[in-house]
C-alpha angles and dihedrals in degrees: 000000000000114000114241128194131190096276095158105056123143116258139182107253122210134192127276112264101182152000132203140228118203113264100158128019092211104073134001128163125172129171117190116204099239088067098264112125141179120196129180138176131150094246101052102021124216127340116189122178150097138233091301103052145325139226124213129206128177144188107227125216089265089058095250117141115225145170110248110182153316116239137188125243093282096048097259111149114242100168120022134187125244115241094211096048105030127181136207135188085233097079119142146114123240111193099315097331117105118210116191146116090314096053119100112234136181118232109227104170151327136208140180126238143174120239121227090253097050102267121135121239141196122202116198119190129204140170129205114247092254090056092233098123140027121210126199119193114198116201121185132190132185123203114255097017125101093216136109120207117205137182131170127213125193127201120201106226093175123100095241137055118275131192127230100220102171134020127176101200095190103029101170124152114179117193111268117252124201093257140091117265122213114213118201127192138151132231124235125232123274139150091202128094096013095323134261129223110183096288113181113231127199124189127181116218107204105139135064114274094009110147145182119216126200133182111203140179132054108353093004128128104243141037117258093257139089134178124199126195137187120216092267089057094251101149145194126202130196131183133173137207108223127115094191122079118294130179115218124191128184108188135174105226130176098281107001142046097233114211113186136164114189128190106243119244095353114186102149119168116220117193123214114288092008131115137239114210113206119213111265128242139180136216128193146159134249138173118216139026134334091277089059091047088051093047093052091048094046096048089049093049092049092050101040111020116021123087114249119247110211096192108094090207093067128140087063133212102234143185122215127195096222088104083078091041107206093330093098130143133182097243096050089045090052089056090049090048091052092052094041094052093046090055095050102264110160103189128042114196126194106207133199114329103052095104130069085253138318107294093025093080099189123111116267104249092208091057094039106032092169091044132261091263088058090053090046089054090049089054091048091049088058089057098254134119119248120234130188136195113236125180106201096178104048140064133174115251090243095051117117092243094060092038086057097037112025089163089069091070110104120247088232114052116207093194101228103183091326096308129130119246119245125225098243091181091068110092096218089055090050092050092051093047091049091050093048092047096051091045092051095049094048099039095049097032094239122191098178131034118205097201109198138168141124120279099342097211103054134196098246116162100170112151120229100039127117094270135058105267088223089060098055093127099056094033091049089053090049091048094051094048093046090054094051093043094051099044092046091050091053095044105039117187096033112128116225126207121198116227119158093178084295132342101315099123098061101156137134089245085060088052089056093050106039136044093218143000138213114248109195120358113249093309098154133255100303091042090049093055090044092053091046092049093060102032092053092067099070102017132062112255093255087065092066105074116168132210114215112207121208106299141149114287096248131136089244092060100038095045092049086070103039103080114085134007129352116342106222119194122206096177117128096243092196088065092059123092126227094270094051092048090052090050091050092051090051090051091047089053089051091050090052091053095054105031100087094045090052092044091058098036140090115261114230119191099210097178137027120280112302115267142159110282096027138097109226129194132191124185138197119202115195108199094191091059095028091227137123131214118195128185112203119190128188113209110193097309125154096233125076096200132067128188107225117204111185125203141219097025120138104264095214096046123097118231135197106227119203140155140223094238109005110083096213117120114199136185114214140159121240089248092055092047091051098043113024093024129196127276114243120205115223107173100179128064085237109035142130136210134186119218122199126196111185124175115251122229112263 
């Protein structure tokens, strides 16, 4: 049994008081007052960490640079490297030269830095012994999070172009123990090839050479995240920031558990004296179940990666015009805006169909005779934010842009609503998309961009463009990220939602670039809960927005969309009668009461994945408020009662238990709620209830 110590205790964090720049390579020790530390000496190597955990790296006597271990807060080793099969975060192939944990390097410098979001970093620089390449390893730590962020940069010191041909962006190989390893990952969303809807997958690696394979990124099968646990629940998490395709393998070898994530099809040219920036990744530790693995990942992502949203109302209750599909008109939308605003909707989104056509990004004058800006002003006058659908990666064949530049059409067409795919890796395409995006936002006074498309990093092997056609995957990822970075820099304050024709680009690069993401695409009440169930393991709740298609106004339907990120209505409000509109207003009020607690809470999956004939329950526990919110949904079961046992409450605290519909008010201890539980009444075969447990004043 592996020893475990209380690595995840609460601490008082203080401000950074100093950084360091290398003066001597023999001995460095720095302790920053918010608990983040970096230590170095030649004998023991580098130790980077905080009050939660630490990671150790070392240059061996043969000048190789290697990962050594991950330890808990007391220094007890949880995951340890193998001496015979070492690993290093520097793991790549340049032309035919392999650089990895067995390659001698020369240490040339190190420096400290502060990240834009307040983390602390250490940059370590090396050169190969032939002085052909320089490598910079960037390690980042945030106080209070048992996670290490890592990225490698490579500079070409040669006088000729070289090619990056392979890059393992995680490259971790803990020493194999004589135990079974559980490997947990989550599918993305897709309607293709039988469909996927964020199914969680667990595989046990017990035999030699057993492996788990994953394909991640835009159009891939899985999210860019994996959790691994030993039988004593000592766990390891890994996530990666790459929107293109990457192939991950977790394999039980003879002496190591090999964890690798390789950029697919990498053939990236690097000119003399220029840099290659590898996609970043992070690794961390946890103790417990998959909910704990998810919570540690989510809190880290919120602290280190995700854009901040200053509006305290976020995540919003929104209305989207796709209930009309592309058959929209200014006058019908004004009527919808009137009804939406009166019921408490905060964001009004005009979906696909507002422009003349994809690629000609000007408002259709037949649909908006007064102009789209006039309609935007109308929405703002109603007290709502204005959102607009924008497809950065597609254009119709007859659009002016493709008439002028037919070579910009991608060699592979992904057939998004009849459009042609654009080669986003091509810099002139990027420049045009950036120009259009900035103009659209400014001209129509847009607060929210619903950025849609099909497979955002596209296989595009056209010759004669600004990138090597063999390098479409890495270059397409670079192009997408440049577009988002530039438009957002020029239009600060605009909120971006990721939608790749559904949630099929669920990456931690996506988390950096967007404030929320669609999960599944208008797949109904049960499908919505199923998508939320899986997506809420790796991603913070705000990255699980749900689109509610036209459905009956029942508590089963509305509450299937309440837990998580923005709740986006697509109901035609003009088709609802007065009673239905009043019910919707009441449900919107309930959503607003619970959203912030859920956003900042720990997601707890209390039941198996939702299915017909089951009652499912998903809980959020907010430790700052010491309160729990649980959504319980009956899906065509024969019983009208469900015993709800919450989790993670403080056993000795007393809670006031109440319900959205049931008028009972109960007083129960945390221990009672977690062991005996509370009976939830669900009178209809399809019904939903919300249960609150709020700590009572002592």
